[in-house]
C-alpha positions in Angstrom: -10.4 -65.5 -91.4 -7.9 -63.5 -89.4 -7.2 -60.1 -90.8 -4.6 -59.0 -88.4 -4.1 -55.5 -86.8 -3.2 -52.3 -88.8 0.2 -51.0 -87.7 -0.8 -47.5 -88.9 -3.6 -47.4 -86.3 -2.2 -49.1 -83.3 -5.0 -50.6 -81.2 -4.8 -52.0 -77.7 -6.3 -55.3 -77.4 -9.3 -55.3 -75.1 -8.7 -56.9 -71.8 -10.2 -60.3 -71.4 -13.6 -60.4 -69.8 -13.4 -60.8 -66.0 -13.9 -64.3 -64.8 -17.2 -64.8 -63.2 -16.9 -64.7 -59.4 -18.9 -67.0 -57.3 -21.8 -65.1 -55.8 -21.3 -64.5 -52.1 -24.3 -65.1 -50.0 -25.9 -62.1 -48.3 -25.0 -61.9 -44.6 -27.9 -62.7 -42.4 -29.9 -59.7 -41.2 -29.2 -59.2 -37.5 -32.4 -58.3 -35.7 -32.2 -55.3 -33.4 -31.3 -56.1 -29.8 -34.2 -53.9 -28.6 -37.6 -52.7 -29.5 -39.3 -49.3 -28.9 -42.6 -49.4 -27.2 -44.9 -47.0 -25.3 -44.0 -46.6 -21.6 -47.0 -47.7 -19.6 -47.9 -46.9 -15.9 -46.9 -50.4 -14.9 -43.3 -49.6 -16.2 -42.8 -46.4 -14.1 -41.1 -48.0 -11.1 -38.6 -49.8 -13.4 -38.1 -46.7 -15.5 -37.4 -44.5 -12.4 -34.8 -47.0 -11.1 -33.1 -46.9 -14.5 -33.2 -43.1 -14.4 -31.2 -43.2 -11.2 -28.7 -45.6 -12.6 -28.3 -43.6 -15.8 -28.2 -40.2 -14.1 -25.5 -40.8 -11.4 -23.5 -37.7 -12.5 -26.6 -35.4 -12.3 -27.7 -36.9 -9.1 -24.3 -36.3 -7.5 -24.9 -32.7 -8.4 -28.4 -32.4 -7.0 -27.9 -34.4 -3.8 -25.4 -33.9 -1.0 -25.1 -37.7 -0.5 -25.7 -40.3 -3.2 -26.9 -43.1 -3.3 -29.8 -42.1 -1.2 -31.0 -43.8 1.9 -33.8 -46.4 1.3 -36.4 -44.1 3.0 -35.4 -41.1 0.9 -35.5 -43.2 -2.3 -39.0 -44.3 -1.5 -40.1 -40.7 -0.8 -38.5 -39.5 -4.0 -40.1 -42.2 -6.1 -43.5 -41.5 -4.7 -43.1 -37.8 -5.4 -42.1 -38.5 -9.0 -45.0 -40.8 -9.5 -47.4 -38.1 -8.3 -45.7 -35.5 -10.5 -46.1 -37.8 -13.6 -49.8 -38.3 -12.8 -50.4 -34.5 -12.5 -48.9 -33.8 -15.9 -51.3 -33.2 -18.9 -51.5 -36.7 -20.3 -52.9 -35.6 -23.7 -49.7 -33.8 -24.6 -47.2 -36.2 -23.0 -45.7 -39.2 -24.8 -43.4 -41.7 -23.2 -41.4 -44.5 -24.8 -39.2 -47.3 -23.6 -36.5 -49.4 -25.3 -36.8 -53.0 -24.2 -34.0 -55.5 -24.5 -35.4 -58.3 -26.6 -33.4 -61.0 -24.8 -34.1 -60.0 -21.2 -37.3 -58.0 -21.5 -35.8 -55.3 -19.3 -36.1 -51.6 -20.0 -32.7 -50.2 -21.3 -33.8 -46.7 -22.3 -36.6 -44.1 -21.8 -37.7 -40.9 -23.5 -40.5 -38.5 -22.5 -41.8 -35.9 -24.9 -44.3 -33.0 -24.7 -46.0 -31.6 -27.7 -47.2 -28.0 -27.9 -48.5 -27.5 -31.4 -49.6 -23.9 -30.7 -48.0 -21.0 -28.9 -49.7 -20.2 -25.6 -49.3 -17.4 -23.2 -46.9 -18.5 -20.5 -49.3 -17.1 -17.8 -51.9 -19.7 -18.9 -49.6 -22.6 -18.2 -49.2 -24.6 -14.9 -46.6 -22.1 -13.7 -46.3 -18.4 -14.5 -42.6 -18.0 -13.9 -39.4 -20.0 -13.8 -39.2 -19.4 -10.1 -42.6 -21.1 -9.7 -41.4 -24.1 -11.8 -38.3 -24.4 -9.7 -40.2 -24.2 -6.4 -42.5 -27.0 -7.6 -39.5 -29.2 -8.2 -38.0 -28.4 -4.8 -41.2 -29.2 -3.1 -40.3 -32.8 -3.8 -37.0 -32.4 -1.9 -35.7 -35.1 0.4 -33.1 -34.7 3.3 -30.2 -35.4 0.9 -31.2 -32.6 -1.6 -28.7 -29.8 -2.1 -31.4 -27.2 -2.4 -29.0 -24.4 -3.4 -27.5 -26.4 -6.2 -30.8 -27.8 -7.4 -32.3 -24.3 -7.4 -29.4 -23.0 -9.4 -29.4 -25.8 -11.9 -33.2 -25.8 -12.6 -33.2 -22.0 -12.7 -30.4 -22.1 -15.3 -32.3 -24.7 -17.4 -35.7 -22.9 -17.1 -34.4 -19.4 -17.9 -32.4 -20.8 -20.9 -35.5 -22.6 -22.2 -37.6 -19.4 -22.1 -34.8 -17.4 -23.6 -34.6 -19.6 -26.6 -38.2 -20.6 -27.1 -39.8 -17.4 -25.9 -41.8 -14.9 -27.9 -41.3 -11.4 -26.4 -43.6 -8.4 -26.3 -42.5 -4.9 -27.0 -41.1 -4.5 -23.5 -38.9 -7.6 -23.9 -40.9 -9.9 -21.6 -41.5 -13.5 -22.6 -45.2 -13.8 -23.1 -45.4 -17.0 -25.2 -43.3 -20.1 -26.1 -43.1 -21.1 -29.7 -44.9 -24.3 -30.9 -42.5 -27.2 -30.4 -41.9 -30.8 -29.6 -39.9 -30.9 -26.4 -37.7 -33.6 -25.1 -38.2 -33.6 -21.4 -35.9 -36.5 -20.6 -33.9 -39.3 -22.3 -31.7 -41.8 -20.6 -30.2 -45.2 -21.4 -28.6 -47.9 -19.4 -24.9 -47.0 -19.2 -23.8 -50.6 -20.0 -26.7 -52.2 -21.9 -27.9 -49.2 -24.0 -24.7 -47.5 -25.1 -23.4 -48.2 -28.5 -26.4 -50.1 -29.9 -28.5 -47.1 -31.0 -31.0 -47.0 -28.2 -30.7 -43.2 -27.7 -31.0 -42.5 -31.4 -34.0 -44.7 -31.7 -35.7 -43.0 -28.8 -35.1 -39.6 -30.5 -36.8 -40.7 -33.7 -40.4 -40.3 -32.6 -39.9 -36.7 -31.6 -38.1 -35.7 -34.7 -40.8 -37.2 -36.9 -43.6 -35.7 -34.9 -42.0 -32.2 -35.2 -41.7 -32.6 -38.9 -45.3 -33.7 -39.2 -46.4 -30.6 -37.2 -43.8 -28.4 -38.8 -42.4 -27.2 -35.5 -39.0 -27.3 -33.8 -37.6 -29.9 -31.6 -36.1 -28.6 -28.3 -33.6 -30.7 -26.4 -31.0 -30.3 -23.7 -28.0 -32.6 -23.7 -25.3 -33.5 -21.3 -21.8 -33.5 -22.6 -21.8 -37.3 -22.8 -25.1 -37.3 -24.8 -24.2 -34.5 -27.2 -22.8 -36.7 -30.0 -26.1 -38.5 -30.2 -28.0 -35.3 -31.0 -25.4 -34.1 -33.4 -25.7 -37.4 -35.4 -29.5 -36.9 -35.5 -29.1 -33.5 -37.1 -29.7 -31.3 -34.1 -28.0 -27.9 -34.1 -26.4 -26.6 -30.9 -27.7 -23.1 -30.1 -26.3 -22.7 -26.6 -23.6 -24.3 -24.4 -23.8 -23.6 -20.7 -21.2 -24.6 -18.0 -22.9 -25.0 -14.6 -20.3 -24.5 -11.8 -21.6 -26.5 -8.9 -18.9 -25.1 -6.6 -20.8 -21.8 -6.4 -23.7 -23.7 -4.8 -21.7 -26.0 -2.5 -21.7 -28.8 -5.1 -18.9 -30.6 -6.9 -17.5 -30.1 -10.4 -18.4 -28.2 -13.5 -21.1 -29.7 -15.8 -21.6 -28.7 -19.4 -25.1 -28.7 -21.0 -25.9 -28.1 -24.7 -29.3 -26.7 -25.8 -30.1 -28.0 -29.3 -32.9 -27.5 -31.9 -33.9 -29.5 -34.9 
């Protein structure tokens, strides 16, 4: 029986129930175009070649002529391999991003972990000058030594200034516990825009959280957005004027902590 609607209490008719829509199939899951794996000694030559490809701007700063001659390239590669072999292996962790289609390396990261603060005098080098001279010992004829010395001195002094623990006289005597990103580079064409750099950052961020220490990283202006998206906080921005040292251009670097 239909009772009708009371005019004294106007009521809006409820809208009709929505028509059932055909269920859309879920889009297929797209597998990542790369995987993250440990970087092994057999990968070093390929990784160093990629480093040169990815770091053309920095290399134009450090060398008077670039690309290097074949002889200088071989000498530099040999020196880099010896430097890697001399590093404390127990505190160094290296990873590669591998293109799943080609098997080629498209990105690399290298981390060091210092879970405890240690006196800087107990390290491999007692001063920034010592660290810089060790790097310059690997020089080749094309090296712009003045520019390289200025650049690495800027980076080393900035690092100690931010991570340093000072005594009552203001001298840096220790560096705080940290996970430190020594290098991160991706192929400029095959690694950009697909999350390679962000994926290579993930291990260091997670390790720092596990140890409850900071992550320290230095970024080029091109790489800065990657660190910002990962939650890093910029604590210092430095403009390196290569003209002062006979080089070309001004290069901006951002020091970040997470």
